[in-house]
C-alpha positions as CSV (number, residue, x, y, z in Angstrom):
1,M,-4.2,16.3,6.4
2,S,-3.3,18.3,3.2
3,E,-4.5,17.6,-0.1
4,C,-2.3,16.1,-2.3
5,K,-2.3,16.0,-6.1
6,L,-0.3,12.9,-6.6
7,D,-2.0,9.5,-7.4
8,H,-0.4,6.9,-5.3
9,T,0.0,3.1,-6.8
10,P,-0.9,0.0,-4.8
11,E,2.7,-0.4,-4.2
12,D,3.2,3.2,-2.6
13,V,0.5,2.5,-0.2
14,Q,1.8,-1.0,0.5
15,K,5.3,0.5,1.2
16,K,3.9,3.4,3.4
17,Y,2.0,0.7,5.4
18,E,4.8,-1.3,5.9
19,Q,6.6,1.9,7.2
20,Q,4.1,2.8,9.8
21,R,3.0,-0.7,10.6
22,E,4.4,-1.1,13.9
23,F,2.4,2.0,15.2
24,L,-0.8,0.5,13.8
25,P,-3.2,-1.8,15.9
26,E,-1.9,-5.1,15.3
27,D,-5.8,-6.6,14.5
28,M,-5.3,-4.1,11.4
29,N,-2.7,-6.3,9.8
30,P,-4.9,-9.0,8.5
31,L,-7.2,-6.1,6.9
32,F,-4.3,-4.5,5.2
33,E,-3.5,-8.3,4.0
34,S,-6.7,-8.5,2.5
35,F,-6.6,-5.0,1.3
36,F,-3.9,-5.5,-1.0
37,R,-5.0,-8.7,-2.6
38,Q,-7.8,-6.4,-4.2
39,D,-7.9,-3.9,-6.8
40,H,-9.1,-0.5,-5.5
41,T,-9.9,3.2,-7.2
42,Q,-7.2,5.8,-7.3
43,D,-9.2,7.7,-4.7
44,L,-9.5,4.8,-2.2
45,L,-5.7,4.1,-2.7
46,N,-4.7,7.9,-2.4
47,E,-7.0,8.1,0.8
48,V,-5.1,4.9,2.8
49,F,-1.8,6.7,1.4
50,H,-2.7,9.7,3.3
51,L,-4.4,7.8,6.4
52,L,-0.9,6.2,6.9
53,K,1.5,9.1,5.8
54,K,3.4,10.5,9.0
55,F,1.2,8.3,11.0
56,D,4.0,7.7,13.5
57,L,4.2,11.3,14.0
58,A,0.8,12.2,14.5
59,S,-1.0,13.4,17.6
60,D,-2.8,10.9,20.1
61,E,-5.9,12.8,19.0
62,E,-5.0,12.2,14.8
63,R,-4.2,8.7,15.4
64,T,-7.4,7.7,17.0
65,E,-9.5,9.6,14.1
66,R,-6.9,8.0,11.1
67,V,-7.3,4.1,12.7
68,S,-11.1,4.9,12.8
69,R,-11.2,6.1,9.4
70,L,-8.9,3.2,8.3
71,Y,-11.1,0.5,10.1
72,L,-14.1,2.1,8.0
73,V,-12.3,1.9,4.9
74,L,-10.7,-1.7,5.6
75,K,-13.8,-3.3,6.7
76,N,-16.2,-2.1,3.9
77,V,-13.9,-2.8,0.7
């Protein structure tokens, strides 16, 4: 994934999640619900946004890596 200089708001992240939700593992939904009820650092918001960005277009290998990273982030916030 390329580096982005934009800071993404919690609303940006939630919108991106809603766009990609159908492509994510179903058991990730409650983790995201919990994530969105909390405040997060800008770095974390940006990371989650970019893990979700174009998730539907990623290769199977890339999706697997992103899902692993998302689980790591979502289970540890």
